[in-house]
Each structure stands twice: as structure tokens, then as C-alpha cells.
C-alpha positions as CSV (number, residue, x, y, z in Angstrom):
1,M,0.0,0.0,0.0
2,M,1.5,3.3,-1.0
3,S,1.7,6.4,1.1
4,N,-1.1,8.9,0.5
5,T,1.2,11.9,1.4
6,Q,3.6,11.6,-1.5
7,A,3.3,10.9,-5.2
8,P,3.6,7.2,-6.2
9,I,7.0,6.0,-7.3
10,I,7.2,3.6,-10.2
11,D,9.3,0.7,-9.0
12,I,10.8,-0.3,-12.3
13,N,12.7,-3.3,-10.7
14,S,9.4,-5.0,-9.8
15,H,8.3,-4.8,-13.5
16,L,11.4,-5.8,-15.3
17,S,11.1,-9.0,-17.4
18,E,14.0,-11.4,-18.2
19,N,12.2,-11.9,-21.6
20,W,12.8,-8.3,-22.7
21,T,15.7,-7.5,-25.0
22,T,18.3,-5.0,-23.9
23,Q,16.6,-2.4,-26.1
24,E,13.2,-3.1,-24.7
25,T,14.5,-2.8,-21.2
26,E,16.1,0.6,-22.1
27,N,12.8,1.7,-23.7
28,V,11.0,0.8,-20.5
29,K,13.5,2.8,-18.5
30,V,12.9,5.9,-20.7
31,V,9.1,5.6,-20.4
32,V,9.2,5.1,-16.7
33,D,11.5,8.1,-16.1
34,F,9.4,10.3,-18.3
35,F,6.1,9.1,-16.7
36,Q,7.4,9.4,-13.2
37,H,8.6,13.0,-13.6
38,L,5.6,14.2,-15.6
39,M,2.6,12.3,-14.3
40,N,3.6,11.7,-10.7
41,E,6.0,14.4,-9.7
42,H,4.6,17.1,-12.1
43,D,8.1,18.2,-12.9
44,F,7.4,20.0,-16.1
45,E,10.8,21.6,-16.4
46,Y,12.6,18.2,-16.2
47,T,10.2,16.7,-18.6
48,L,10.6,19.4,-21.2
49,Q,14.4,19.5,-20.8
50,N,14.8,15.7,-21.1
51,Y,12.0,14.8,-23.5
52,G,11.1,17.9,-25.4
53,G,13.8,17.8,-28.1
54,S,12.3,15.4,-30.6
55,S,9.0,15.1,-32.5
56,Y,6.2,13.6,-30.4
57,T,2.9,12.7,-32.0
58,Q,-0.1,12.6,-29.6
59,H,-3.0,10.3,-30.5
60,N,-5.2,11.2,-27.6
61,R,-7.4,13.7,-29.5
62,A,-7.9,15.9,-26.5
63,I,-4.2,16.7,-26.1
64,P,-2.2,19.0,-28.4
65,N,0.8,17.6,-30.3
66,E,4.5,17.7,-29.2
67,M,5.8,17.5,-25.7
68,T,4.9,21.2,-25.1
69,G,1.3,20.3,-25.8
70,L,1.3,17.4,-23.4
71,I,3.0,19.4,-20.7
72,G,0.5,22.2,-21.1
73,Y,-2.4,19.7,-20.8
74,V,-1.0,18.1,-17.6
75,K,-0.2,21.6,-16.2
76,T,-3.9,22.6,-16.6
77,L,-5.0,19.3,-15.1
78,T,-2.7,19.5,-12.1
79,K,-3.9,23.1,-11.4
80,R,-7.3,21.7,-10.7
81,F,-6.1,18.3,-9.3
82,P,-2.6,18.9,-7.8
83,E,-2.6,15.4,-6.3
84,Y,-3.2,13.7,-9.7
85,S,-1.0,10.6,-10.0
86,F,-0.5,7.2,-11.5
87,D,0.1,3.9,-9.8
88,V,1.6,1.8,-12.5
89,K,0.4,-1.8,-12.1
90,K,1.9,-3.5,-15.1
91,I,4.5,-2.7,-17.8
92,F,4.7,-4.5,-21.2
93,A,7.4,-4.1,-23.8
94,D,7.4,-5.3,-27.4
95,G,10.1,-3.9,-29.6
96,D,9.7,-0.1,-29.9
97,Y,6.4,-0.2,-27.9
98,V,6.0,0.2,-24.1
99,I,2.6,-0.1,-22.5
100,L,1.8,1.0,-18.9
101,H,-1.4,-0.2,-17.2
102,S,-2.2,2.1,-14.3
103,H,-4.6,3.1,-11.6
104,T,-5.0,6.9,-11.8
105,T,-6.4,9.0,-9.0
106,M,-7.1,12.7,-8.7
107,K,-6.8,12.9,-4.9
108,A,-4.1,11.5,-2.7
109,K,-6.7,10.1,-0.3
110,H,-8.0,7.9,-3.1
111,R,-4.6,6.3,-3.9
112,G,-4.9,2.5,-3.5
113,N,-8.7,2.7,-3.5
114,E,-9.7,0.7,-6.6
115,K,-13.2,2.1,-6.4
116,K,-12.0,5.6,-7.3
117,G,-10.3,7.2,-10.3
118,F,-9.5,5.7,-13.7
119,I,-7.9,2.7,-15.2
120,I,-5.6,3.9,-17.9
121,T,-3.5,2.1,-20.5
122,D,-0.8,4.2,-22.1
123,T,1.0,3.0,-25.2
124,F,4.3,4.7,-26.2
125,K,6.3,4.2,-29.4
126,L,10.0,5.0,-29.2
127,K,12.3,5.7,-32.1
128,D,16.0,5.5,-31.5
129,G,15.4,5.4,-27.8
130,K,13.3,8.6,-27.8
131,L,9.5,8.9,-27.2
132,S,7.9,9.4,-30.6
133,E,4.1,8.6,-30.3
134,H,1.5,8.0,-27.6
135,W,-2.0,6.4,-27.4
136,D,-4.2,5.8,-24.4
137,A,-7.4,4.2,-23.4
138,I,-9.2,5.5,-20.3
139,Q,-11.9,3.8,-18.2
140,P,-13.5,5.9,-15.5
141,I,-14.2,3.9,-12.3
142,D,-16.6,6.0,-10.2
143,T,-19.3,8.5,-10.8
144,F,-17.0,11.5,-10.4
145,S,-14.5,10.1,-12.9
146,R,-17.4,9.4,-15.4
147,F,-18.6,13.0,-15.0
148,L,-15.1,14.4,-15.4
149,M,-14.7,12.4,-18.6
150,L,-18.1,13.7,-19.9
151,M,-17.1,17.3,-19.1
152,T,-13.6,17.2,-20.6
153,G,-13.7,14.5,-23.2
154,G,-15.0,16.5,-26.1
155,S,-12.2,19.0,-26.8
156,I,-10.0,18.3,-29.8
157,G,-6.3,19.3,-29.5
158,N,-4.9,17.6,-32.6
159,N,-6.0,16.0,-35.9
160,N,-4.0,12.8,-35.5
161,P,-5.6,9.4,-36.1
162,T,-6.7,7.6,-33.0
163,F,-5.3,4.3,-34.3
């Protein structure tokens, strides 16, 4: 059970697979570092400095393209929900793709409560060890999460295909 007072820390060692290639393991390390700093620590400066230098295509239609678009989106979200965080439950790697399966909550007091928040699957594609594309699938768990999705799910931030 994680502490409710601090952001979750993604324990990469508990997710590593002996079946992954060296490149897959390196890709997972990149995604975990990126995700930890942006989604859990909300360290926008670190994220932009370390991941903002290459092209990044966003397939979630509500989020603008490029790393600056994603950071802007998360900044807005964390202004309203400063305790927003991801508890990564599973990590999958296949070649240039890394998938995170997470329990996301908006409030620290809901961390670990599987009746609150969202189930989110994030799929990242890496090119030459750098983040290049992102897709996600989001399932709201409780009434608040369903309402939040209804209220925010209609904006279009890019024209990229969803598949």
C-alpha cells in the first residue's frame, strides 16, 4: 500500500522482465523516467528538458501535439487536481512499444482505492530510444470520474488518427 502523502514512485525493478531484449529494457526505463517525472512528480521543467527535443505525436485527440502540448495539458489538469497521480500496475514491452497499465487518481486520499479514479492504458512508441508517439485508453471507475470524462472528453487538441 502506497503512502497517501507523496506521489507514487514507479518501482521499475518490480516490473522488469527477463524476456525483454536490452533495447526493450532501455525503452521501459525511458518511459518510466518520463512518466514518473511528468505524471507523478509534475516536474514540467525536467520533462521538457529531457524529452522535449524530438518530434512527439499525440493520438489522444484531447491533447495537443508535441511535448509542449502534453506538458500544457498536464499543467492545466494539475492546477485543478494537484494530487493527480498514476500507480503503474503492469508494464509491457514489445520492440519499440511500451505499455503502462495504471490506476490513476485525482486525490491523494484515493490512492490505493480501486473504487476511485481511472484505469488507464498508455502505449508509447519509441524511435532510436526517444519517445515518438502516444496512445491511451481511459476507463472511469466511479461517478466523479465518469462525470469528469463527460465534461472534458469533447475537446479536440490535434488532428492525428486515434489508431
